[in-house]
N, C-alpha and C positions, 0 to 999 in steps of 0.2 A: 504494499499500500504506500501511496505517496500522500504525505500529510503537509498541511500548511498551518502554521501558528502566527497569528497577527499579534504584534507587540515587540517590545524591545528591552524589558527589564528582568529583574531577578524572578518575578512571578513567572514570566515566560520561560526563562531557563529551567525553572523547577518543573514546570509542565513538560517541556521538551524532554528532560532527563527521564521523567516517568514514561512518557510515550514511547522512548527508545527501547524500553524493556519488552515491548510487545514484539514477538518473533515475526509478525507479519509486516512489520514496518520496514520498508526499504530505504525510504528517503523522507527527511524532514526539512521543509523550507521555513525560515523565519523572516517575516516581513515587518520592520527592517532587521530586527535582531541587533546584536552588538558584537563587539570584538571577542568577548568571552563566549557568547552563545555559539560563535562560529566554530568552536571546537566540538559541538554536538549537533549542529544543523547548518544547512547552507543559507547564508544570510543574503537577502536580496534588498537592495536599497529602494524600497517602495514604502512610504510613510503609512502609519497605522490609520490616518484619516483620509488617505488616498483611495476612496472606495473603488472608483473606476479602475485604478492601477491594479488594486488587489484582485478585483474580479477578472480583469483581463489576464493577469499572470495565472490565476488558478485555472481559468478555462483553457489557456494555451498549453499549460503544462499538465493537463489531465489529472488535476488533484482529486484524490478519492475522498478526502475528508478534511475539513478546515475547523480550526479552533480560534474563535475571536475572543481575545483575553481582555484588552483594556476597555474602559467605559466609554471613551469617545467614539470609536467606530461602532460599538453596540447601539449607542444613542442616535448615531447618524444612519443606522439601518444597514450596516454591513452584512449581517446575517440574512436579512431579507433579500438583498441583492445577489449574494452568493447562491442562495437556494433558488432563486428565480432563474439562475443560469445553470442549474442542475448540480450545484456542488453542496453535498450534505455538510451541515455545520453543527458544532456545539456552541450554544450561546443563545440568548434571548432575541426575539425580534424586536424591532424599534418600538412598537406599541407596549411591550412588556418592559423594555429598558427604561422607560420613563419613571420607573419606581426609584431609580437612582437620578435620573436626568433632570427631575424636578422635585425639589424638597417640598414645594407647595402641594404638588400632586400627592406625594407620599404621606404627608401630614393630613390632608383632607381625607385620603384613602383610609388611614388608620382610624380617624375620627368616625367616618361612615360606618365602618364594619366593627367598631368596638375593639380594636386591637391596642393593647395598653401602650401608651407613649406619654411624653410630656405634654402639658397644656401649651397652647401657643396662639399666636396671632399672625396674620399675613398682612404685609404692606407693599404697596406699589408706588407710593409717593413718600418722600422724605419727611414732609411736614407732619403727616399722620403718625409716622413712626417715631419721631422725636416727641410728639405730644404724648404718645403712649408711654414712652420712657419716663415721663415726669412722675408717674405713680407706679410703674411696673416694679415687681419684686426684684431686689438685687441680691446676689449675682444673677445674671441672666445669660442666655446663649443667643447669639445672632448668627443666622446662616444665610449665605447666598442661595438662591433658588437653584441655579444651574451648576454644572460641573466646574470644579476649580482645583483640579489635580489633587483632590483630597485634603485641601487646606481652606476651603471656603467656610470655616467655622471659627467664630471668635467668642471665647468665654469672657464676659465682662464682669469683673469683681466690684466695680465702682460705677456710679451713674455716669461719671465722666468717660470712662472707658467704653461704656455702651454707646453714648452719643458720638464718640470718635469713631466707633466701629460702623455705625450707621452711615456717617459722612463718608468714610473711606470706601464703603461698598457702593452706596447709591450716588455719591456725588463724585468722588475720586475714581470710581470704577476700578479699584484694584483687582477685582476679579472679572473685569470686562462686563459684558452684557449678562453674565451670570448673576450679578448683583442688582439687576433692574427690579426684581422682586426680592423681598427678603422674608425670612421667618424669625420672629422673636419668640423664644420659648423658655419655658420653666427650666430652671437649673436643677438637674437631678443629682442625688448623692448616692454612692454605693460603688462596689467594684464593677468595672466593666469586663464584658466577656464578648469575644468575637466567635460567632458560629457560621462557618461556611456550610452550605447544604447543596446537595444535588436535588433537582426536582424536574419532573417531566410534565408537570400540570396535573398528574393523577396521584403520584407518590412523592413524598419528600423524605430525603435520607440526610440527617445531619452528619457532618464530619466530626472529627475530634475538636473540642473546643480549644481556644487559645487566648492568650493574654498579650496584647500589644503594648508597646512602650512608645507613645507618640512624642513626647517631649524630647527636645534635642540634648539636654543636659541630665546628669545623674540626679537622682531623687526627684524626678519628674519636674525639673526646672527648665526654664528656657522656652523657646518658641515651639509651636506645633510643627511637626515634620509628617512626612509620609510614612514614618515608622522606623524606629531605631533598633528594634528587636522584638522577639516573640518567644513565648514558651507554650508548650502544649503537653498534656491538657491543662485547662485552667482550674485550679483548685476550688474556685468559688462556684463552679458549674456542677453542682452536686446532682445526684440521680433525682432528687426531688425537683430541683430547679428545672433540670432537663425535661422532666415529665410535664411541669407546669408550661414550660415554653412550647413544647409540642402541641399541647391541647389549646392554649390560648393565643399563640403567636404563629408558629410555623404552619400548621394545617390551615388555620383560619386565613393567613396570608395567601396561601396557595389557592384555596377555594374562592376567596374574594377576587383575586386576579382573574380567575376563570369567569366569574360573574360579570366582571367588567369587560369581558371580551378580550383580555389581555394575558392569555395563558402564558405562564412563565416556564420556559424549558432551558435550563442552563444551570449555573452556579448562582444561587441566591445567598447573599451575605446578610447575616442579621447582626448589627451592632447593638448590643444589649447593655442595660444597666440593672444590676440586682439591687433594687431599692427596698426600703423597709415595707413597702406595699407589694413587693413581688417584682418579677422582671419586667422591664419596659423596653421598647424599642427606641434607641437613640437614632439609628439610621439604617436604611437598606442600602446595599450595593447590588448591582446587577451582574456582578462578576467576582471572580477570585480576588480576595484582599491581598495586598502586599505590604508588609512581609508575611502575613499569616500563611500564605500558600507555601512559602519556603520552610515552615516548620510542620505543617499538617501533612503535605503530600509525602514527605520521607517516611511517615508512619503508616501510609496506605499500603495494604497488602493485595488488594484486588487490582486486576489490570485496569489502568486508567482509560485506555482507549475503549475497552469493553464497556466501561461505565458511560463514557461520553456518547458512544453509538446507541446505547440503550435509552439514554435520556432523549436523544434526538428522535429515536423511533417510538417514544412513549412505552418502553418496556422496562423501566427501571425496577419495577416490582419483581421482575425475573432475575435480577442480579443480586447476589449476596455480597454487599459492601462491607469489607473487613478492614479493621485498622489493628496495628500492633498495640500490645498494652504497655509499650515503652513510653518514656517521656522524651521530649525534644526541646532543644534550645537553639535559637537563631540569633546571632549577633550581627548587626549591620555595621560595616566599616564604611565611613563616609569621608568626604573631603572637609577638612576643618574650615569652619565658616558656614557650612550648610545649616540651615536652609536659606541663608541669605547670600552673601558674596564668598566665592571660593575660587581657588586656582585649580586648573587641570593640566593634563599632559605629562603626568609623572609615571614612571614605569612601575608596574605592579609585579612584585616577586612572589610567586606562589610555590608552596611546597608540594611534594608528591602527595596527592590525597591519600588519607589513611582511614582513620575512624570518623571522618566527617565529610560533609559535602560543601562545595563552594558554588554559589549561584551569583553569576556576574550581572550587575545592573547597569553600571555606567562605565563602560570601557571600550577602547577602539584598538584596532591593530594598526601598527606603523613600523615599517621595516623589520617585521618579525618580532616586535615587542608589543606586550599589552600595556596600554597607557590608560590612565584615568580620564574620563570624559564627562563625569556627572557629579551630583552632590552625593547621592548614595551610590557607592562604588560596588560593593559586593555584600553578600550575606553568607555567614558560615554557620552551618547547622550540624549539630551532633545529637546523637541519641544515647539514652542511657536507661538502665533499669529504674533508676530514681531521677527526680529532676536535678538533685545536687550533682550527680554523675554527669548528666547532660550538659549542665551549665559549665562545670569544670573542664569537660572535653572541648566545649565550644571556645572557651577563653584560651585553652592550651593551643588550639588551632589558630586563633587569632594572633597569638604571639609569634606564629610561624610565617605570618604574611606581612609584607611591608610595601609601603609606598609613601613618598614624601607628603606631608601634611595629613596623614591618616588620623582619623578621629573615630572613637567609638565610645559608647557608654560602658561603664565598668560595673553596672548594677542590674543588667538584664537578668530576670528571674528572681530578683531579691524579694520583691513583694509576694510572689507566689510561694517562695520557700518559707516566708514568715507565716503565710496563711496555712501552710502544711503543718506547722508546729502545734 
């Protein structure tokens, strides 16, 4: 089989490494991929948002199956267009991808169907938003309606911060047109849990839960990032919580999307907060999260391509999706200064892989050398019988990798280990 994976980050590298394990896979193309992915797939310089270019390549190269991984092409309808040209795909159609593509849609959707989430208000003009903030409870959360590379959320701990956030989104357009409409919502408290799930619109199969570390600095300080590391499973996601999520969130979401005529087939990501009133949805994503994918997929025992094809063909109930009972830890190595200004172009020196996996996110090949080319450069994932063992292995691996201005958090897994005590 000839496969195509749309995307260029660590998430795509993790997906490709899993797909390679299927004995029927002859060739994998990554569009556009990156310098590190090039070791596992043939990279083709076609951007993830170039829908026409992707479809033309897939059609001309007789691709047997495509995986559309990032949010932008999903929201733009990449799956719809590929399927219309006879290319079977894993990923939701455009009308289903709106669950991430519009925060306004997803909040109104949850309200309509009684899916537990934070209280909220929607605004399309700045004066109304600022008037509301005069009496709104503080802290509060302000979200841009559209996609913003996973960074379109500002938690305001003072009224001044909230006002600044509204101005920056609606007036200064820091997230472009994604901030034309905004959501101001209740600040929830409790441990966060990420749960990726496979769903074909009839069956929903949650994957191993994980804990993301969004802040740039140790002890959850600094700016929000795309994710500085993850551990799995998440100790706060107990059997009791999992049962409640399945009954009150996962199945109701799948069924409600069907009722809306927006059947979701692909990976549906649930960002959850375990509050004193039970689990609530912070956000939906219409795809695999990153770096969650880099910690969850290495624990998957069932063949990933078999799952993808079952989802596409609405036969997920016929697949036994199994995960290892091990723990995993992923530490992200970034360029110092990320998520703001940083320098790139430094050589990455990698060890021979041993008890860990390396997923490349931001690198390019130049004269036979692998050079940094992004903020998040790579993820290092290790597994262990215990979380402590997985964390120690990951950091041992990190110590063997070097590039100039390398930065990583030193406390990935710390919160989870404290919760386990």
